[in-house]
C-alpha positions in Angstrom: 127.6 58.1 132.5 129.6 59.6 129.6 131.9 56.6 129.5 128.8 54.3 129.2 127.7 56.1 126.1 131.1 56.1 124.4 130.9 52.5 123.1 127.5 53.3 121.5 128.9 56.5 119.9 131.9 54.6 118.6 129.7 51.8 117.2 127.6 54.4 115.4 130.7 56.1 114.0 132.1 52.7 112.8 128.8 51.9 111.1 128.8 55.4 109.4 132.4 55.0 108.3 131.6 51.5 106.9 128.6 52.8 105.0 130.6 55.7 103.6 133.5 53.5 102.5 131.0 51.2 100.8 129.4 54.1 99.1 132.8 55.4 97.9 133.8 52.0 96.7 130.6 51.7 94.6 131.3 55.1 93.1 134.9 54.3 92.3 133.9 51.2 90.3 131.5 53.0 88.1 132.9 54.0 84.7 132.9 57.7 83.6 133.1 59.3 80.2 134.6 62.7 79.8 133.1 65.3 77.5 134.7 68.7 77.5 135.5 69.4 81.2 132.8 67.1 82.7 132.9 63.5 83.6 129.6 61.7 83.2 128.7 58.4 85.0 128.3 55.6 82.5 125.4 53.8 84.0 122.0 52.5 83.0 118.9 53.7 84.7 118.5 50.4 86.4 122.1 50.6 87.8 121.5 54.1 89.0 118.3 53.2 90.8 120.1 50.3 92.5 123.2 52.1 93.5 121.9 55.6 94.4 121.8 55.6 98.2 123.2 59.0 98.9 124.9 62.0 97.3 124.0 64.8 94.8 122.5 64.0 91.4 122.9 66.5 88.5 121.7 66.0 85.0 123.7 67.9 82.4 122.5 68.6 78.9 124.1 70.6 76.1 123.1 73.9 77.8 124.7 72.9 81.0 128.0 71.9 79.3 128.1 75.3 77.7 127.6 77.0 81.1 130.4 74.8 82.5 132.8 76.5 80.1 132.0 79.9 81.5 130.9 79.5 85.2 133.8 78.6 87.4 131.6 78.2 90.5 129.3 75.7 88.7 132.3 73.9 87.4 133.7 73.5 90.9 130.4 72.2 92.2 130.2 69.6 89.4 133.7 68.4 90.4 132.3 67.7 93.9 129.1 66.0 92.6 128.9 62.2 93.0 126.3 61.5 90.3 126.6 63.4 87.0 124.1 61.8 84.7 123.5 62.5 81.0 120.0 64.1 80.8 120.0 64.6 77.0 119.4 62.0 74.3 120.9 64.5 71.8 124.0 64.7 74.0 124.1 60.9 74.3 124.1 60.7 70.5 127.0 63.1 70.1 129.0 61.2 72.8 128.9 58.1 70.5 131.6 59.9 68.5 134.0 59.7 71.5 136.3 56.7 72.1 134.1 55.8 75.1 130.4 56.3 75.1 127.5 55.9 77.5 125.1 52.9 77.7 122.1 55.2 77.6 120.8 58.7 78.3 118.9 59.1 81.6 116.6 62.2 81.3 116.1 63.6 84.8 112.3 63.7 84.3 112.1 60.1 83.4 114.5 59.1 86.1 112.6 60.8 88.9 109.3 59.0 88.0 111.3 55.8 87.9 112.9 56.6 91.2 109.7 57.1 93.2 108.1 54.1 91.6 111.2 52.0 92.5 110.8 53.2 96.1 107.0 53.1 96.3 107.1 50.3 98.9 110.1 51.7 100.8 108.7 53.5 103.8 112.2 54.9 104.5 112.0 57.0 101.3 110.5 60.4 102.0 110.6 63.1 99.3 110.3 66.9 99.6 109.6 68.7 96.3 111.2 72.2 95.9 110.5 74.2 92.7 107.9 75.4 90.3 105.6 78.4 90.6 102.4 79.0 92.4 100.8 75.7 93.4 102.9 73.6 91.0 104.8 71.8 93.8 101.6 71.0 95.7 99.9 69.6 92.6 103.0 67.5 91.7 103.0 66.1 95.3 99.3 65.1 95.0 99.8 63.5 91.6 102.8 61.5 92.7 101.2 60.3 96.0 98.1 59.3 94.0 100.3 57.2 91.6 102.2 55.3 94.3 99.2 55.1 96.6 101.0 56.4 99.7 102.5 59.6 101.0 105.9 59.2 99.6 106.1 63.0 99.0 105.9 64.4 102.5 106.2 68.1 101.7 106.3 70.6 98.8 107.1 74.2 98.2 107.2 76.5 95.2 109.6 79.4 96.0 109.1 83.0 95.0 111.0 84.6 92.2 114.6 85.3 93.3 114.2 83.2 96.4 117.9 82.2 96.4 118.8 85.8 97.4 116.2 86.0 100.2 117.7 84.8 103.5 114.4 84.7 105.3 112.8 82.5 102.7 115.8 80.2 102.5 115.7 79.8 106.3 112.0 78.9 106.0 112.7 76.3 103.3 115.4 74.7 105.4 113.0 74.6 108.4 110.2 73.0 106.3 112.5 70.3 104.8 113.9 69.4 108.3 110.4 69.4 109.8 109.0 67.2 107.1 111.5 64.3 107.8 112.3 64.1 104.1 115.6 62.3 103.1 115.3 62.9 99.3 115.0 66.5 97.9 114.6 67.2 94.2 115.4 70.9 93.6 113.7 72.0 90.3 114.5 75.7 89.7 116.8 75.4 86.7 120.6 75.4 86.2 122.8 76.8 87.7 120.5 78.1 90.4 119.4 74.6 91.7 123.0 73.3 91.9 124.2 76.4 93.7 121.3 76.3 96.1 121.9 72.7 97.0 125.5 73.2 97.8 124.9 76.4 99.7 122.3 74.9 102.0 122.5 71.1 102.2 124.8 71.0 105.3 121.9 72.6 107.2 119.7 69.5 106.4 121.9 66.5 107.5 119.0 64.0 107.3 118.7 64.5 103.6 120.6 61.7 101.9 119.9 62.4 98.3 119.7 65.7 96.5 118.7 66.1 92.8 118.9 69.0 90.5 116.0 68.3 88.1 115.0 71.4 86.2 111.5 71.2 84.7 110.7 67.8 86.2 108.3 69.2 88.8 106.3 70.9 86.0 105.9 67.6 84.2 104.8 65.9 87.4 102.3 68.6 88.1 100.9 68.2 84.6 101.2 71.8 83.5 104.0 71.0 80.9 103.7 68.0 78.6 106.7 65.8 77.9 107.4 65.0 74.2 105.6 62.0 72.8 107.7 58.8 72.6 108.3 59.2 68.9 109.9 62.6 69.4 112.1 61.2 72.1 113.2 58.3 70.0 114.1 60.7 67.2 116.2 62.8 69.6 113.9 65.7 69.1 112.5 66.2 72.6 114.4 69.5 72.8 112.6 70.7 69.7 109.2 69.7 71.2 110.1 71.8 74.3 111.1 74.7 72.0 107.7 74.5 70.3 106.0 74.8 73.6 108.0 77.8 74.8 109.7 79.4 71.7 110.2 82.9 73.2 111.9 81.6 76.3 114.0 78.9 74.7 115.0 80.5 71.3 118.1 82.2 72.6 119.2 79.3 74.7 118.8 76.7 71.9 119.8 78.7 68.8 122.3 81.2 70.2 123.9 80.2 73.5 124.0 76.4 72.9 125.5 76.7 69.4 128.8 77.2 71.2 128.7 73.5 72.2 129.5 72.4 68.6 132.6 74.6 68.6 133.8 73.1 71.9 132.9 69.6 71.0 134.6 69.8 67.6 137.8 70.9 69.3 137.6 67.9 71.6 137.2 65.5 68.6 140.3 67.1 67.0 142.3 66.9 70.3 142.4 70.7 70.6 140.0 71.3 73.5 141.4 72.8 76.7 139.5 73.2 80.0 139.2 76.9 80.5 139.6 76.5 84.3 142.8 74.5 84.2 145.8 76.3 85.6 148.1 77.6 83.0 
């Protein structure tokens, strides 16, 4: 009986290995642009939608790049991540000063709505939303399913404050995601918590093919935070629009912590930048 099953198992393994090698081949052919100690995939949104079949997606902005100079654990996780995408139009503008630049910025919030619209007729795409506070995840699920006119979002959960340090709640989240049958999970709890949570728990959910760290995206989808008008986006001022919405929360991030970016980036332009985590 065991011997009869072996050919089937070997066939499944061969198929998996073929898919994995194809995926790795696709990744290796995509150009990357290095800024500070981070390599960003140089892809258009259309290319990303077409090629994204599995892996982890992170969407760095200027704040993330500053954190990546100080947080060794986050840096190591970024090094493992397949899809590092430029979230910020302002960062995209600065990267035009580098010898190689990006074809475009792909803000995570814009990309996610494009992602579920791209897969609206794909019955194999099943999304679980994790993030937000109160009923935010539930409202985002209802809004998205209404837009695509099917239940593409199969589950949603807004965790409690400090959930990442609560083993019982994390076990329940893993159980819910596995029970939902989801194979795409956006985690929207802010950097670096979302990236660290993904890598700490994703092996417990083997059916999830795509993980995304998407920050405030779930709040946009729920409708409780407004995105900047198109004119603000085109003028690279979406960050300032966000600041005007939440000045107390964002003042220190934007006008104190993130100012370090200009020091680091200036050093890179002058050829003086050194990765703080390189071995001496």
